[in-house]
KEKE-3310 file (N, C-alpha, C; in steps of 0.2 Angstrom, whole numbers, plus 5000, padded with zeros to 4 digits):
npx = (5766:5768:5759:5746:5746:5746:5734:5724:5727:5723:5709:5704:5708:5701:5688:5689:5692:5680:5670:5675:5674:5661:5653:5654:5648:5635:5630:5634:5631:5633:5646:5660:5673:5672:5674:5688:5692:5691:5700:5713:5714:5705:5706:5720:5723:5716:5722:5735:5731:5725:5737:5743:5734:5734:5748:5748:5738:5745:5757:5751:5745:5756:5763:5755)
npy = (5676:5667:5657:5664:5666:5652:5649:5657:5652:5639:5641:5648:5639:5627:5632:5636:5623:5616:5623:5621:5607:5603:5612:5609:5596:5599:5608:5602:5588:5577:5577:5569:5573:5584:5586:5587:5600:5606:5599:5601:5614:5625:5623:5623:5636:5644:5641:5647:5660:5663:5662:5673:5683:5681:5685:5698:5704:5701:5709:5721:5722:5721:5733:5743)
npz = (5364:5354:5358:5357:5343:5339:5345:5338:5325:5326:5329:5317:5307:5310:5308:5294:5289:5293:5286:5272:5271:5275:5268:5253:5254:5257:5247:5234:5234:5226:5221:5223:5227:5235:5249:5250:5248:5260:5267:5261:5256:5262:5276:5279:5274:5282:5294:5292:5290:5303:5310:5306:5310:5324:5326:5323:5332:5344:5342:5342:5355:5362:5359:5364)
capx = (5765:5767:5752:5741:5747:5743:5727:5720:5728:5718:5702:5702:5709:5695:5682:5690:5691:5673:5667:5677:5672:5654:5650:5653:5643:5628:5628:5634:5632:5635:5653:5664:5679:5670:5677:5695:5693:5692:5706:5719:5714:5702:5709:5727:5723:5713:5727:5740:5728:5725:5744:5745:5730:5737:5754:5746:5735:5750:5761:5747:5744:5763:5765:5751)
capy = (5678:5661:5654:5668:5664:5646:5648:5660:5648:5633:5643:5649:5633:5623:5636:5634:5616:5614:5626:5618:5600:5602:5616:5605:5591:5602:5612:5598:5581:5572:5578:5565:5576:5590:5587:5588:5607:5608:5596:5603:5621:5630:5622:5626:5643:5646:5641:5652:5667:5663:5664:5681:5687:5681:5689:5706:5705:5701:5715:5727:5722:5723:5740:5748)
capz = (5357:5350:5360:5354:5336:5338:5346:5332:5319:5327:5328:5310:5304:5311:5304:5287:5288:5293:5280:5266:5271:5275:5263:5247:5255:5257:5241:5229:5237:5221:5220:5228:5229:5238:5256:5249:5248:5267:5270:5257:5254:5266:5282:5280:5273:5288:5299:5291:5291:5310:5313:5304:5314:5331:5327:5323:5338:5349:5341:5344:5362:5365:5358:5369)
cpx = (5764:5760:5746:5741:5744:5736:5722:5721:5723:5711:5700:5703:5703:5689:5683:5689:5684:5669:5668:5675:5665:5650:5648:5648:5636:5626:5629:5636:5634:5642:5657:5670:5678:5674:5685:5697:5694:5699:5713:5719:5712:5705:5716:5727:5721:5718:5732:5737:5727:5732:5745:5740:5732:5744:5752:5743:5740:5755:5757:5746:5751:5765:5761:5753)
cpy = (5672:5657:5658:5666:5657:5645:5651:5655:5641:5635:5644:5643:5628:5626:5635:5627:5614:5617:5623:5611:5599:5606:5612:5599:5593:5605:5607:5591:5576:5572:5574:5568:5582:5591:5588:5595:5609:5605:5599:5610:5626:5629:5625:5633:5646:5646:5646:5659:5668:5665:5671:5685:5687:5685:5696:5708:5705:5707:5721:5728:5724:5730:5745:5747)
cpz = (5353:5352:5357:5346:5335:5339:5340:5326:5320:5326:5321:5306:5304:5307:5297:5285:5288:5287:5273:5266:5271:5270:5256:5248:5255:5250:5235:5232:5232:5219:5225:5230:5233:5245:5255:5249:5255:5270:5267:5256:5260:5274:5283:5279:5279:5294:5298:5292:5299:5313:5312:5309:5322:5331:5327:5329:5344:5348:5343:5351:5365:5364:5362:5376)
residu = (UNK:UNK:UNK:UNK:UNK:UNK:UNK:UNK:UNK:UNK:UNK:UNK:UNK:UNK:UNK:UNK:UNK:UNK:UNK:UNK:UNK:UNK:UNK:UNK:UNK:UNK:UNK:UNK:UNK:UNK:UNK:UNK:UNK:UNK:UNK:UNK:UNK:UNK:UNK:UNK:UNK:UNK:UNK:UNK:UNK:UNK:UNK:UNK:UNK:UNK:UNK:UNK:UNK:UNK:UNK:UNK:UNK:UNK:UNK:UNK:UNK:UNK:UNK:UNK)
# end
């Protein structure tokens, strides 16, 4: 169960980080603090969301 949680946390954390880091660079290249969004907000939130998704999938798989 913990391996599934960690796997989903890493997957969604990386997606959140890349989206939050690269997105502001593309849409507002003049904003010098844009990449901080991915580092401090979307990356960690994606990781936490991935932990929850991994937990739910593990519990669902275990119940069936």
